[in-house]
OpenMM code with the backbone's topology and positions (N, CA, C; nanometers):
from openmm import Vec3, app, unit

residues = "UNK UNK UNK UNK UNK UNK UNK UNK UNK UNK UNK UNK UNK UNK UNK UNK UNK UNK UNK UNK UNK UNK UNK UNK UNK UNK UNK UNK UNK UNK UNK UNK UNK UNK UNK UNK UNK UNK UNK UNK UNK UNK UNK UNK UNK UNK UNK UNK UNK UNK UNK UNK UNK UNK UNK UNK UNK UNK UNK UNK UNK UNK UNK UNK UNK UNK UNK UNK UNK UNK UNK UNK UNK UNK UNK UNK UNK UNK UNK UNK UNK UNK UNK UNK UNK UNK UNK UNK UNK UNK UNK UNK UNK UNK UNK UNK UNK UNK UNK UNK UNK UNK UNK UNK UNK UNK UNK UNK".split()
positions = [
    Vec3(0.7087, -1.1483, -0.4340),
    Vec3(0.7227, -1.2555, -0.5291),
    Vec3(0.5874, -1.2924, -0.5897),
    Vec3(0.4815, -1.2906, -0.5069),
    Vec3(0.3491, -1.3267, -0.5581),
    Vec3(0.3028, -1.2259, -0.6626),
    Vec3(0.3344, -1.0991, -0.6434),
    Vec3(0.2950, -0.9973, -0.7414),
    Vec3(0.3654, -1.0193, -0.8747),
    Vec3(0.4931, -1.0503, -0.8684),
    Vec3(0.5711, -1.0693, -0.9911),
    Vec3(0.5209, -1.1885, -1.0715),
    Vec3(0.4614, -1.2860, -1.0060),
    Vec3(0.4129, -1.4041, -1.0754),
    Vec3(0.2652, -1.3986, -1.1106),
    Vec3(0.2009, -1.2855, -1.0864),
    Vec3(0.0576, -1.2738, -1.1103),
    Vec3(0.0264, -1.2539, -1.2586),
    Vec3(-0.0527, -1.3441, -1.3145),
    Vec3(-0.0943, -1.3307, -1.4546),
    Vec3(-0.1789, -1.2055, -1.4743),
    Vec3(-0.2599, -1.1749, -1.3761),
    Vec3(-0.3458, -1.0563, -1.3838),
    Vec3(-0.2633, -0.9283, -1.3915),
    Vec3(-0.1629, -0.9165, -1.3072),
    Vec3(-0.0761, -0.7981, -1.3096),
    Vec3(-0.0001, -0.7927, -1.4414),
    Vec3(0.0487, -0.9058, -1.4869),
    Vec3(0.1188, -0.9114, -1.6149),
    Vec3(0.0281, -0.8617, -1.7274),
    Vec3(-0.0967, -0.9109, -1.7307),
    Vec3(-0.1906, -0.8687, -1.8354),
    Vec3(-0.2194, -0.7190, -1.8294),
    Vec3(-0.2429, -0.6663, -1.7090),
    Vec3(-0.2723, -0.5229, -1.6949),
    Vec3(-0.1546, -0.4367, -1.7387),
    Vec3(-0.0344, -0.4741, -1.6977),
    Vec3(0.0828, -0.3951, -1.7356),
    Vec3(0.1130, -0.4076, -1.8850),
    Vec3(0.0882, -0.5240, -1.9422),
    Vec3(0.1069, -0.5419, -2.0866),
    Vec3(0.0132, -0.4502, -2.1629),
    Vec3(-0.1142, -0.4424, -2.1189),
    Vec3(-0.2096, -0.3507, -2.1837),
    Vec3(-0.1615, -0.2062, -2.1744),
    Vec3(-0.1106, -0.1670, -2.0586),
    Vec3(-0.0586, -0.0303, -2.0421),
    Vec3(0.0532, -0.0040, -2.1424),
    Vec3(0.1458, -0.0978, -2.1549),
    Vec3(0.2578, -0.0807, -2.2483),
    Vec3(0.2096, -0.0743, -2.3930),
    Vec3(0.1128, -0.1575, -2.4288),
    Vec3(0.0627, -0.1585, -2.5659),
    Vec3(-0.0073, -0.0285, -2.6013),
    Vec3(-0.0841, 0.0263, -2.5067),
    Vec3(-0.1620, 0.1467, -2.5357),
    Vec3(-0.0867, 0.2758, -2.5102),
    Vec3(0.0102, 0.2747, -2.4176),
    Vec3(0.0778, 0.3980, -2.3788),
    Vec3(0.2282, 0.3958, -2.4016),
    Vec3(0.2823, 0.2886, -2.4522),
    Vec3(0.4271, 0.2796, -2.4669),
    Vec3(0.4926, 0.2799, -2.3305),
    Vec3(0.6040, 0.3481, -2.3201),
    Vec3(0.6741, 0.3558, -2.1918),
    Vec3(0.6300, 0.4759, -2.1094),
    Vec3(0.5339, 0.5529, -2.1604),
    Vec3(0.4931, 0.6774, -2.0951),
    Vec3(0.3618, 0.6584, -2.0191),
    Vec3(0.3686, 0.5870, -1.9072),
    Vec3(0.2511, 0.5730, -1.8222),
    Vec3(0.2957, 0.5621, -1.6775),
    Vec3(0.2062, 0.5972, -1.5886),
    Vec3(0.2341, 0.5963, -1.4456),
    Vec3(0.1424, 0.4943, -1.3804),
    Vec3(0.1982, 0.4018, -1.3064),
    Vec3(0.1186, 0.2991, -1.2402),
    Vec3(0.1391, 0.3110, -1.0900),
    Vec3(0.0295, 0.3086, -1.0188),
    Vec3(0.0346, 0.3061, -0.8735),
    Vec3(-0.0415, 0.1826, -0.8279),
    Vec3(0.0169, 0.1086, -0.7362),
    Vec3(-0.0427, -0.0158, -0.6897),
    Vec3(-0.0614, -0.0069, -0.5387),
    Vec3(-0.1799, -0.0441, -0.4945),
    Vec3(-0.2087, -0.0523, -0.3517),
    Vec3(-0.2361, -0.1987, -0.3214),
    Vec3(-0.1677, -0.2523, -0.2231),
    Vec3(-0.1813, -0.3930, -0.1885),
    Vec3(-0.2363, -0.4023, -0.0470),
    Vec3(-0.3373, -0.4846, -0.0314),
    Vec3(-0.3959, -0.5074, 0.1000),
    Vec3(-0.4044, -0.6574, 0.1259),
    Vec3(-0.4100, -0.6921, 0.2515),
    Vec3(-0.4246, -0.8323, 0.2879),
    Vec3(-0.5587, -0.8843, 0.2374),
    Vec3(-0.5586, -1.0032, 0.1792),
    Vec3(-0.6801, -1.0619, 0.1250),
    Vec3(-0.7680, -1.1143, 0.2380),
    Vec3(-0.8973, -1.0951, 0.2242),
    Vec3(-0.9966, -1.1440, 0.3191),
    Vec3(-1.0631, -1.2660, 0.2548),
    Vec3(-1.0415, -1.3845, 0.3113),
    Vec3(-1.0929, -1.5086, 0.2531),
    Vec3(-1.2452, -1.5161, 0.2475),
    Vec3(-1.3136, -1.4298, 0.3210),
    Vec3(-1.4600, -1.4335, 0.3185),
    Vec3(-1.5165, -1.3634, 0.1943),
    Vec3(-1.4325, -1.2940, 0.1198),
    Vec3(-1.4779, -1.2240, -0.0004),
    Vec3(-1.4818, -1.3183, -0.1199),
    Vec3(-1.5784, -1.2966, -0.2064),
    Vec3(-1.5958, -1.3794, -0.3251),
    Vec3(-1.5358, -1.3068, -0.4457),
    Vec3(-1.4282, -1.3578, -0.5051),
    Vec3(-1.3658, -1.2904, -0.6189),
    Vec3(-1.4609, -1.2686, -0.7370),
    Vec3(-1.5655, -1.3480, -0.7459),
    Vec3(-1.6624, -1.3292, -0.8548),
    Vec3(-1.7384, -1.1983, -0.8398),
    Vec3(-1.7349, -1.1389, -0.7192),
    Vec3(-1.8041, -1.0127, -0.6947),
    Vec3(-1.7096, -0.8934, -0.7072),
    Vec3(-1.6030, -0.9106, -0.7836),
    Vec3(-1.5085, -0.8017, -0.8058),
    Vec3(-1.5469, -0.7268, -0.9328),
    Vec3(-1.5330, -0.5969, -0.9256),
    Vec3(-1.5673, -0.5096, -1.0365),
    Vec3(-1.4529, -0.4134, -1.0632),
    Vec3(-1.4445, -0.3664, -1.1846),
    Vec3(-1.3471, -0.2636, -1.2208),
    Vec3(-1.4257, -0.1382, -1.2564),
    Vec3(-1.3911, -0.0295, -1.1878),
    Vec3(-1.4544, 0.0996, -1.2109),
    Vec3(-1.3609, 0.1848, -1.2955),
    Vec3(-1.4183, 0.2654, -1.3822),
    Vec3(-1.3410, 0.3538, -1.4689),
    Vec3(-1.3815, 0.4979, -1.4434),
    Vec3(-1.2820, 0.5831, -1.4250),
    Vec3(-1.3059, 0.7236, -1.3966),
    Vec3(-1.2336, 0.8086, -1.4996),
    Vec3(-1.3010, 0.9118, -1.5449),
    Vec3(-1.2416, 1.0048, -1.6423),
    Vec3(-1.2798, 1.1466, -1.6017),
    Vec3(-1.1794, 1.2298, -1.5779),
    Vec3(-1.2049, 1.3695, -1.5442),
    Vec3(-1.2911, 1.3889, -1.4210),
    Vec3(-1.2770, 1.3011, -1.3231),
    Vec3(-1.3520, 1.3133, -1.1990),
    Vec3(-1.4908, 1.2520, -1.2029),
    Vec3(-1.5260, 1.1874, -1.3137),
    Vec3(-1.6583, 1.1270, -1.3282),
    Vec3(-1.6453, 0.9758, -1.3434),
    Vec3(-1.7258, 0.9028, -1.2688),
    Vec3(-1.7309, 0.7585, -1.2856),
    Vec3(-1.8019, 0.7316, -1.4175),
    Vec3(-1.7315, 0.6715, -1.5111),
    Vec3(-1.7865, 0.6549, -1.6455),
    Vec3(-1.8350, 0.5138, -1.6748),
    Vec3(-1.7827, 0.4142, -1.6041),
    Vec3(-1.8237, 0.2764, -1.6320),
    Vec3(-1.7849, 0.1857, -1.5160),
    Vec3(-1.8540, 0.0751, -1.5082),
    Vec3(-1.8211, -0.0308, -1.4132),
    Vec3(-1.8483, -0.1628, -1.4836),
    Vec3(-1.7604, -0.2575, -1.4645),
    Vec3(-1.7787, -0.3876, -1.5281),
    Vec3(-1.7395, -0.4974, -1.4309),
    Vec3(-1.8066, -0.6094, -1.4419),
    Vec3(-1.7694, -0.7253, -1.3630),
    Vec3(-1.6290, -0.7645, -1.4068),
    Vec3(-1.5385, -0.7873, -1.3118),
    Vec3(-1.4003, -0.8156, -1.3491),
    Vec3(-1.3896, -0.9478, -1.4239),
    Vec3(-1.4498, -1.0516, -1.3698),
    Vec3(-1.4440, -1.1818, -1.4366),
    Vec3(-1.5615, -1.1926, -1.5315),
    Vec3(-1.5341, -1.2144, -1.6575),
    Vec3(-1.6400, -1.2122, -1.7576),
    Vec3(-1.7164, -1.3433, -1.7699),
    Vec3(-1.6645, -1.4515, -1.7166),
    Vec3(-1.7286, -1.5813, -1.7400),
    Vec3(-1.8500, -1.6094, -1.6535),
    Vec3(-1.8462, -1.5876, -1.5220),
    Vec3(-1.9664, -1.6249, -1.4458),
    Vec3(-2.0757, -1.5196, -1.4612),
    Vec3(-2.1972, -1.5636, -1.4915),
    Vec3(-2.3109, -1.4727, -1.4938),
    Vec3(-2.3720, -1.4768, -1.3547),
    Vec3(-2.3751, -1.3636, -1.2891),
    Vec3(-2.4234, -1.3578, -1.1518),
    Vec3(-2.5638, -1.2987, -1.1485),
    Vec3(-2.6609, -1.3836, -1.1299),
    Vec3(-2.8004, -1.3405, -1.1282),
    Vec3(-2.8214, -1.2350, -1.0196),
    Vec3(-2.7582, -1.2543, -0.9046),
    Vec3(-2.7741, -1.1587, -0.7951),
    Vec3(-2.7277, -1.0190, -0.8363),
    Vec3(-2.6188, -1.0116, -0.9108),
    Vec3(-2.5678, -0.8821, -0.9555),
    Vec3(-2.6580, -0.8206, -1.0618),
    Vec3(-2.7037, -0.9022, -1.1537),
    Vec3(-2.7904, -0.8514, -1.2598),
    Vec3(-2.9181, -0.7924, -1.2006),
    Vec3(-2.9701, -0.8557, -1.0982),
    Vec3(-3.0919, -0.8070, -1.0343),
    Vec3(-3.0700, -0.6871, -0.9440),
    Vec3(-2.9448, -0.6570, -0.9150),
    Vec3(-2.9112, -0.5458, -0.8254),
    Vec3(-2.8349, -0.4358, -0.8977),
    Vec3(-2.8552, -0.4239, -1.0255),
    Vec3(-2.7793, -0.3285, -1.1070),
    Vec3(-2.7858, -0.1861, -1.0511),
    Vec3(-2.9048, -0.1391, -1.0195),
    Vec3(-2.9193, -0.0020, -0.9698),
    Vec3(-2.8542, 0.0162, -0.8336),
    Vec3(-2.8665, -0.0851, -0.7472),
    Vec3(-2.8041, -0.0798, -0.6147),
    Vec3(-2.6524, -0.0739, -0.6294),
    Vec3(-2.5989, -0.1599, -0.7161),
    Vec3(-2.4541, -0.1595, -0.7396),
    Vec3(-2.4080, -0.0254, -0.7955),
    Vec3(-2.4817, 0.0286, -0.8914),
    Vec3(-2.4437, 0.1574, -0.9503),
    Vec3(-2.4389, 0.2663, -0.8431),
    Vec3(-2.5365, 0.2688, -0.7547),
    Vec3(-2.5374, 0.3679, -0.6459),
    Vec3(-2.4179, 0.3492, -0.5535),
    Vec3(-2.3881, 0.2229, -0.5203),
    Vec3(-2.2740, 0.1949, -0.4321),
    Vec3(-2.1423, 0.2369, -0.4986),
    Vec3(-2.1284, 0.2068, -0.6261),
    Vec3(-2.0059, 0.2439, -0.6969),
    Vec3(-1.9903, 0.3949, -0.7044),
    Vec3(-2.0988, 0.4657, -0.7343),
    Vec3(-2.0910, 0.6126, -0.7436),
    Vec3(-2.0593, 0.6744, -0.6073),
    Vec3(-2.1181, 0.6197, -0.5015),
    Vec3(-2.0903, 0.6707, -0.3670),
    Vec3(-1.9452, 0.6456, -0.3283),
    Vec3(-1.8940, 0.5279, -0.3598),
    Vec3(-1.7546, 0.4965, -0.3275),
    Vec3(-1.6595, 0.5856, -0.4075),
    Vec3(-1.6883, 0.6037, -0.5349),
    Vec3(-1.6066, 0.6902, -0.6196),
    Vec3(-1.6036, 0.8318, -0.5622),
    Vec3(-1.7194, 0.8833, -0.5236),
    Vec3(-1.7266, 1.0184, -0.4662),
    Vec3(-1.6485, 1.0266, -0.3348),
    Vec3(-1.6462, 0.9189, -0.2592),
    Vec3(-1.5747, 0.9161, -0.1311),
    Vec3(-1.4232, 0.9166, -0.1500),
    Vec3(-1.3750, 0.8388, -0.2471),
    Vec3(-1.2293, 0.8280, -0.2618),
    Vec3(-1.1685, 0.9376, -0.3483),
    Vec3(-1.2472, 0.9981, -0.4358),
    Vec3(-1.1920, 1.0966, -0.5293),
    Vec3(-1.1159, 1.2089, -0.4585),
    Vec3(-1.1694, 1.2671, -0.3510),
    Vec3(-1.0945, 1.3747, -0.2835),
    Vec3(-0.9638, 1.3284, -0.2183),
    Vec3(-0.9485, 1.1983, -0.1991),
    Vec3(-0.8269, 1.1450, -0.1374),
    Vec3(-0.7121, 1.1310, -0.2371),
    Vec3(-0.7435, 1.1402, -0.3653),
    Vec3(-0.6427, 1.1252, -0.4696),
    Vec3(-0.5787, 1.2592, -0.5006),
    Vec3(-0.4568, 1.2558, -0.5535),
    Vec3(-0.3938, 1.3815, -0.5906),
    Vec3(-0.4668, 1.4413, -0.7112),
    Vec3(-0.4488, 1.5699, -0.7326),
    Vec3(-0.5220, 1.6443, -0.8353),
    Vec3(-0.5039, 1.5837, -0.9741),
    Vec3(-0.3845, 1.5374, -1.0062),
    Vec3(-0.3599, 1.4794, -1.1377),
    Vec3(-0.4475, 1.3568, -1.1607),
    Vec3(-0.4610, 1.2726, -1.0585),
    Vec3(-0.5467, 1.1546, -1.0729),
    Vec3(-0.6934, 1.1949, -1.0769),
    Vec3(-0.7331, 1.2913, -0.9950),
    Vec3(-0.8720, 1.3354, -0.9937),
    Vec3(-0.9160, 1.3833, -1.1315),
    Vec3(-0.8295, 1.4575, -1.1977),
    Vec3(-0.8629, 1.5161, -1.3275),
    Vec3(-0.8347, 1.4240, -1.4447),
    Vec3(-0.7567, 1.3202, -1.4218),
    Vec3(-0.7182, 1.2298, -1.5298),
    Vec3(-0.8105, 1.1104, -1.5391),
    Vec3(-0.7556, 1.0022, -1.5897),
    Vec3(-0.8328, 0.8792, -1.6001),
    Vec3(-0.7633, 0.7697, -1.5207),
    Vec3(-0.8438, 0.6857, -1.4587),
    Vec3(-0.7882, 0.5737, -1.3840),
    Vec3(-0.8935, 0.4649, -1.3717),
    Vec3(-0.8474, 0.3455, -1.3399),
    Vec3(-0.9392, 0.2357, -1.3100),
    Vec3(-0.9144, 0.1920, -1.1666),
    Vec3(-1.0165, 0.1346, -1.1087),
    Vec3(-1.0115, 0.0959, -0.9686),
    Vec3(-1.0851, -0.0358, -0.9530),
    Vec3(-1.0207, -0.1334, -0.8935),
    Vec3(-1.0853, -0.2622, -0.8690),
    Vec3(-1.1478, -0.2606, -0.7314),
    Vec3(-1.2740, -0.3011, -0.7238),
    Vec3(-1.3466, -0.3067, -0.5968),
    Vec3(-1.4167, -0.4413, -0.5872),
    Vec3(-1.4490, -0.4769, -0.4650),
    Vec3(-1.5231, -0.6010, -0.4422),
    Vec3(-1.6392, -0.5686, -0.3492),
    Vec3(-1.7531, -0.6283, -0.3748),
    Vec3(-1.8696, -0.6040, -0.2907),
    Vec3(-1.8974, -0.7289, -0.2094),
    Vec3(-1.9648, -0.7106, -0.0982),
    Vec3(-1.9980, -0.8248, -0.0148),
    Vec3(-2.1092, -0.9065, -0.0791),
    Vec3(-2.1180, -1.0304, -0.0442),
    Vec3(-2.2144, -1.1207, -0.1062),
    Vec3(-2.3586, -1.0771, -0.0840),
    Vec3(-2.3840, -1.0032, 0.0251),
    Vec3(-2.5218, -0.9584, 0.0516),
    Vec3(-2.5530, -0.8256, -0.0183),
    Vec3(-2.4597, -0.7771, -0.0985),
    Vec3(-2.4729, -0.6517, -0.1715),
    Vec3(-2.5130, -0.5414, -0.0773),
] * unit.nanometer
topology = app.Topology()
chain = topology.addChain("A")
for resn in residues:
    res = topology.addResidue(resn, chain)
    for name in ("N", "CA", "C"):
        topology.addAtom(name, app.Element.getBySymbol(name[0]), res)
């Protein structure tokens, strides 16, 4: 029920429909939320053809000085995580395009 009422999920699926019509495949992984994590430290990673092509702070409003000062560290962490999970995905996802939401710990 919580998923069905999520504005974020609604927005993401609406974008998929607008850009891809009815011809898109969505896979959702749900995990228990850890209250010690800061949602402001969530990022969306973009992968195309097996290459991490971009990363963006998920929430656009807060400017996080800690993140801005750790840009290179974050980029290394994102690339390492992408390289770790890529072999776990099926070949179609590895070769295609996908986005992945990740969260980093407050101590980066």
